N, C-alpha and C positions, 0 to 999 in steps of 0.2 A: 360386659362380662369378661373375666380374665381369659387370656389366650391359653393354649395348652402349655406354652413355654412357662408362663407364670404358675399354672397349676402344677406343673411337674416339679417346681422348686418349693412348693408349699410343704410345710411340715404339719403332721397331725398335732393339733393342740391338745394339751393334757385336759382331762376331764375336770372341770372346775365346779361341777355340780355335785351336791351330796345326793346320791341316789339311794332309794330304798334297796336293801339287800336283795339281790336277784335269787332265782330259784335254786341255783347251784353255784359251786365255786367256779365252774367254767364260765358262767355269765360275767364274772368280774373282768375278764379280758375283753369282753365285747362292749362294755359300757363306754369306754373312751371313743370307740369307733362309731357307736350308734349316735353319739352326739354330733357327729359330722354329717353335713348334708352332702348328698351326691351332687356333683357338678355336671349338669346336663350338657350334652353335645348335640350337634346337628351335622348333617351331611356336608353342608357348606363349610362349617368350621373345620371339620376333619379334612376336607379337600384343600382349603387354603393352607392348613398347617403342613400337610404332607407333600404338597406339590413342589416345594423348594426344600428338598431333603438334605440336610447337613448332619454332621456328627452331633452337633449340639442339639439339634432338633430331635434326632433319634433318641438321645439320652433323656431329653425332656419328655418324649413320648413314653419311654420306659418308666420314668418316675411318676408320670401321671397314672399309668396303670398300677404301679406299685402302691399308690395311696388309694386309688379309686376302687380297685377290686375288693380289698378287705372291707372298705366302707360299705359297699353295696351288699356284700355277703353278710356283714354283721346285722344289717337291717332285716335280712331275711331270716337269720338265725333267731333274732328276737321275735319275729312274727310267729315262727314255729313254736317257740317257747310259750307264747301266750295262748296256744290252742289248748283245749281240754286234754287232760292227761290220757284219757282213753283213746283220743284221736292220735296223739303223738306216739302212743304205744303201738300203733299199727306198724307192722314190720317194714312196709314199703316207705312210709313217711319217715320212720326212724332211720332207715337206710339213707334217705336223702339228707336228713339232718346230719348224720355222721359224715357224709361226703362234704357237705358245706362246712362243717366244723373243721375237718381236716384241711380243707383248702384255706379256710380263714387263718388257722394257726400257721400254715405254711407261708401264706402271703404276708402276714403281719410282721413276721420276723426278718423279712428281706431288708437289708440296709440300703441306703441311698446308692443308686447306680451311677458310678462315676466314670466308667470306661467302657469301651466296646466289648471287652472280655466280660465285664459284669453284665452287660446287655445280652450277650450270647448265652450266658448261664441262666439268666432270667427267662429267656425265650424257651429254654428247655423245660423250665418249671411250668410255664404257660401251656406248652404243648402237652405235657404229661397230664395236667389238670383238665384240659379240654377233652382229652380221651377218656379220662376217668368219669367225667360228668355226662358222657353220652347216654348213660342209663337213667338220667334224671327224669326225662319226660314220661317214659312208660311207667316208671315207678310212681311218680306223682299221680298219673292218670289212674293207675290201679288203686292206689291208696285212697284217692277221693271217692272212688266208686265203692270201696269196701267200708268206708266210714259213713256212708250215706245213712242218715237216720240218727247219727250222733251229733250232728250240727245242722243248722238251717241250711237248705240248699243255696240260698243267696250268699251266706257266709262262706260256704265251700267254694262257690264259683269266684267270689271276690278274692279269696286266698289263692286259688289256682291262677287267676289272671295276673295277680301281683307277682307270684313266683315266676311265671313264664315271661312276663314283661322284664323283670329284673334279670332273668337268665339271658334273654336276648341282648340286653344292654351289656352284660359282662362279656359275652362272646364277641359282640361288635368291637368293644375296646381291645380285648385280647387279640382277636384275629386281625384287626387293623394294625396293631403294633407288629405282629408277626409278619404281615405283608410288607410293611414299611422296612422292616429289618431285611427281609428277602430282597427288596428293591435296592437297599443300600449296599448289600453285599454282592449284587449282581455284577457281572463283568462290564456291562455297559454304563454303570454308574461311576462317576468320578467325584468323590466326596470333597476333594480339595479345589474343584473348579468353581468358578463364579456361579452362584445359585441361579439357575434358569428353569423355565418350565416350557415344555413343548405344548403349544396350544392345540396340537392334534392328538395329544396323548389320550388314550381311551380310559385309563384307570389311574386312580391314586389309592394305593393299597387295595382294599376290598371294594372300593366305591367305583362303580362303572359310571363315567361322567355323562354319557349320552345313550342311556337306555332307549331303544326304539320300541315303542309299545307293540307295533305290528310284528316286528321280528321276534319279540319275546313270545307273543301269542302263537305265531307260526311254529316256533321251535318247541314250545311246550305242547302244542297240539300234536305234532308229529311224534314226540316222545310218548305222550299219553296214548295215542292210537296203537303204538307198538305194544305198550303194556296191556291195553285192553284186549288186543288179539291174543296175547299169551293167556289171558284169563278166560276168554270166551271162544277161542278158536279162530284160525285164520280165515275160515269160511264165512264168518259173520260180517255182513256189510255194515260198515261204520258210517256215521253221519259226516257230511262235509262240514268243514269249519270255514265260514265265510267272514272275512274281516273287511269292514268298511269304515269310513269316516276320515279323521285326520291321520293318515298313514305315516306321516313324517314326524309325528309328535315325539319328542325326546325329553328326557329328564334324568337327573342324577339319582342313582339308587344302588342298593346292595343287591346284586343279581340273585343270590340264593334266597333272599326274602321274597322277591317278586316271583321267581320261578315256583316257589312253594305255593304261594297263594293262587296264581293262575293255574298251576298244575292241578291243584285240588279242585278248583271250580270246573275246569274242563273235564276232569275225570268224572266228577259227579254228573255233569250234563251228558257226557257220552254214555255212561253206564245207564242213566235213566232212560235215554232214548232207546238204547238197545233192548232193555228189559221191558219197556213199554210196548215195543213191537216185536218181541222175541219170537212169537209164533205166527207172525204175519209176513206175507210176501211183499208187501209194499216197500218201496225205497224209504229208508229212514229220513225224516225231515232234517234239514241242516241246522247246525248250531250257529247262530248269528252273533258276531262280535262287533260292537260299535265303539270306536275310539273318538272321544271328544276332547279337544284341547281348548283351555281357556287361559287367561293371563296368569292365573294362580294354580290351576290344577290340570291334571289329565284324568279323565274318567273313562273307565273301560266297562262296558255293559256286555255281559254274556247271557244270551237268551237261548233257551231250549224248549222243545215240545216233548218233554219226557214225562208228562202226566202230572207234574207238580209234586208238592210234598204233602203227605197225609196229615190230617189235622192233629192226630195224636202225637206226631213227631214235631210239628211246626212250633208249638209253644216251648219246646225244649231244645230248639235248634242250636242255641248259643251256649248251652250248659254243658259243663264237664261231668256233672253228677246226676242230673235229672234225665227223665225219659225212659222209654221201654228198652228192651233188649240188653238189660244190664249184664246178665250172665254171659251172653254172647260177646259183648264188648270186653268183659274180663278175660274170657277165654282167648280172644284174639290178641289183646294187649300182652298177655302172658307169653305169646309166641314172638314178641318183638323185644329182644334183649336190649337193643340200643335204638335211639331215635334222636337225631339232632334237629330235624325239621328242614329237609331239603328235598327237592324233586327227585334227586338221585336215589333216595331211599325207597322209591316205588319199584326199583328194578329188581330183577331176580338174579341169582348167582350166574345163571347161564349167559346173561347179557355181558358179563365181565370176563368170560373166558377169552384166552388169547386168540382163538380162531374167530370168535365173534368180532373182536376188536379189529382184526386184520381185514375182515371182509368189508367193513364200512366205517365211515367216520362216526365217532361217538357224538350223537346229537346233544349230549349233555355238556360238551366242552364249551362253556360259555364265558369262562373267566381266565385271566392270566394267573390266577391264584387257585389252582385246582384243589389244594389242600383243604380249603374250606367247603369244597363241594364233593368231597370223596364219599363213596357209599359206605355207610356204617351199619347196615342191616340187610338181611335177606328177606325182607318183607314181601310176600307175594302180592301181585298187583290187585287181586280181588280180596285182600284181607282188610276188612273194614274195622276201623278202630273207634269210630264215633267221636273223634276229636279233631278231624280235619277242618271243619268250618270254624269252631271256636278258636282253634290255633291260628287259622288264617286271619281272623279278625284281630287277634292280638298282634300279629305281624303287621297288618295294615294300619292299625291305630298307633303303632310304636313310633312311626315317623309322621304323626299327625294326619294320617289318612283315615279312611273309613271303608267298611264293607257292609252292604245291606242286601237283603234278599227279599224280593217281591214275588209272592207265590200266587198262582192261579190254579187251584186244585182241579185236577182233571185235564189240564192243558199243559202247563209248563212253569218255568221259573225264570225270572230275570235277576241276575246278580250284578250289583253296581259296586265297582272298586274305584275309589277316589284316591288319587296320589297327589301329594304336594309337588308341584312342578319345579319349584325353585330350590328345594333342598335346604331352605333356611329355617325350617321349623325344628325346635328342640325335640329330642326324644321325650316320650311321655313316660314319666316315672312315678312310682310311689316312693317318695324320698324319705319319709319318716316312718319308722317302725310303728306298728299298731300300738304297742305298749306306750310309746311316748306320745301318741296322738290322743290318748284317753285323758 
């Protein structure tokens, strides 16, 4: 498969196909881009490309983004256009469509990036767009709940999964380029020196090369405990988190993705244990985490004794639109103006006050690129949105991993997170728009 250097120099081919006239004049500008297939990336490819960073490679990275982002947005625009009109008319889904259309028009008009000044200007456009799109997840979630009944639940979930998976892919591409640009412009980088790579370096852009499973679990566990105390009171005794198995297992990964998944799983387990024994004096049973390393994968099992998942909820566990408590979920989502999908978003505003920061080290400082991990919402720690598990599965499957839940009602839950250890698996994408697949 072509390297990023080659991809960066590719021009979008003119549309050679005679297409049926689309729904509106706006669709004419997307046809050319919908004909293009997205070019999948992997953690390994991104690492190899970014570890010897030169000016030429930085410009290639920018041009890869310049072509790839409008391509991927165009496919999602076409997917939205194929939804029933009454669904697209939903104000929240219509808002998402307008955001995507505005980003598409902005990106597709950017000419080839030929200089560092061009790259700098392009980065400003990327940063602005990333901030604008922080509202997409709650808007989508509210929209699919409100249109429930107008489409089959399976179709709604398939649409939501496709939209989220594509959104993750675009943020990975954009944030990786921003991180590489930051590295290139840093005082310790010498762009004219002979390209070398420090074998002890911990990051390449947004990719943390040696994620240690135990360290991530420990850090997420401490953070989650602090959040739970804010929700239930400091007097509540919290369960111990015991970590066993292959404690030295490491793998390349994007930290914000991994922290989000593990943070959600631990939060669910801790809250379940507390609520299961809320009115009892007995010491809460521990949450047991087992780390298993194989030649191809790292598997993290999180086991709790929180009473398990009720039958009426279990069958809808991975759905964005099905299940009970619809009105409560809508109410809670309406209180979340922005949501990017990071562990940091579980914090409350008090945790970010200057006094709080000066008293202790921020347990969420896990990356050399804090911009991608910044807090973008004041979501209270006990504000349940009903999308944590399905979103966690989308994140897990994006890099060819998996997330499964084994439930023993009345006792507890085992969550199994499987991660590709080598980082050589391509991202999982829906590369053709629905209209073109029919």
